[in-house]
N, C-alpha and C positions, 0 to 999 in steps of 0.2 A: 342164391346167387349173391355175390358181394357187389355192393354199389361201386361204381367207377371211382368214387372219391375215397374209398377205403384204401389206406396205404399203411403198411407196417414196415418199419425200417429195422434192419439188423446191422450190427457192427460187422465190418468186413475185416478180413485178416490183415489187409494193408493198414487200415485205421488202428486196429488193435496193436500191431507191431510199432506203429508210430507213437501211440500213447505209451506203450511199454518203454520205449526209449526215452520219452519225456520223464517218466517216473524214475527210471534208472539214473538219469542225469540229476534229477532233484534229490534223490537219495545220496548220490555221490557228493553233491554240493554240501550236504548236511553231515557228511562223514558217517552215514548209516549204511548198514549191510542188511538188505531186506529181500524178501520174495514178493513178486508182484504177479497177480493173476488178473486176466481180463476174460470175462465170460460174456456169452450172449444173453438175450432176454430170458432164456430158459434156465440160465445158470450153468450152462455147459462151457467148458474151457475152450477159448479161442487162442489165447497167447499167454505165455508164462515165462518168467525168468527168476532165477535165484542167484543173487550176487555171491561171489566167492566165499565171503565170511559169514553169510547168513546162516542162522541155525537151521538144522534139518526140519525141526518142527514147524518152522515158518512156511514150509511148502504147503502142508495141509491147511494151516490156519489162513493163509492168504486166499486159498481157493474157497474155504468155508466162508470167509468174510464177503467175498465177491458173490458167491452163491446166495448168501443171506440178503444182500442188497438187491439182487435181481429178483429174488422170490417175494420179498415184502415191498418192493418198489420204493424203498427208503433206505436210509443209512443203516448199517449194521449196528451203529450206536443206538438207533431207535429201538431195535430188538433188545439190546441190553437194557434200555430204560423200561421196556415192557416187563422184563423179568424182575428188575429191581422194584417195580411198582406192584409186584405181587402176582403177575400173570405167569406163574411158574409152570403151568400146564404147557406153555409154549415151548418149554425145553424138550417136550416129547416129539416135536417136529424134527424129522430126520435131516441131518446134514446142514443144519443152520447153527451159526455161532453168534452168541451175544457179546461181541467184542468190537471196539472201535477200529476203524480202518477200512470199512467197506462202503462204497458209494455207488448209487446208480449212475449210469452214463446217459446223459440227455443230448439229443440232437433234434433241433427244431421242435422242442417241447415234448418229444417222445422218448421214452426209455428204449435204448438200443442195446443195452448191456449193462455191465457193472464192473467195478474194479475192487480188488482186495489187496491190501498191503499188510505184511507182517514181518517182524524182525526187530522192532524197536518198541518203545512205549506206545500205548494206544494213541496218544496225542500226536506223536511223531509219525506213526503209520498213517493217521488221518491226514496229516499235513501233506504227505506224499500223494495220498489218494486224491486230495483236493487239487493238487497241481495237475494231476492227470485229468480229472473231471472238468476242470476249468479250461483245459486245452481245447475242448470241443467248442 
């Protein structure tokens, strides 16, 4: 039996859509065309948008970055660093991407989901992801 103090938060569709709009506005402000994925704590898609001029490949990459951040409970950039530091066996983990642009979403100190952004450089993608994560 769970203790009454045990509480797990999940990102809601309303919050995910609001964060998605914040990310789209940030990308537009930087003249970027990106895809943005918001996933729950398990890495499952909650909300998604692909801007009109964003590359088709950015669809899967954004989702992969978000899934990675949710799975490792850290930035997808951290996963990239692990690979670059010689932990290449981590590449065998299915559906994870070692690319900048994915961040966990924290609410009251707890991971409630993650965001992934793709379509520009890794640094630009990360900048949009940060604007989303910081909105919480």
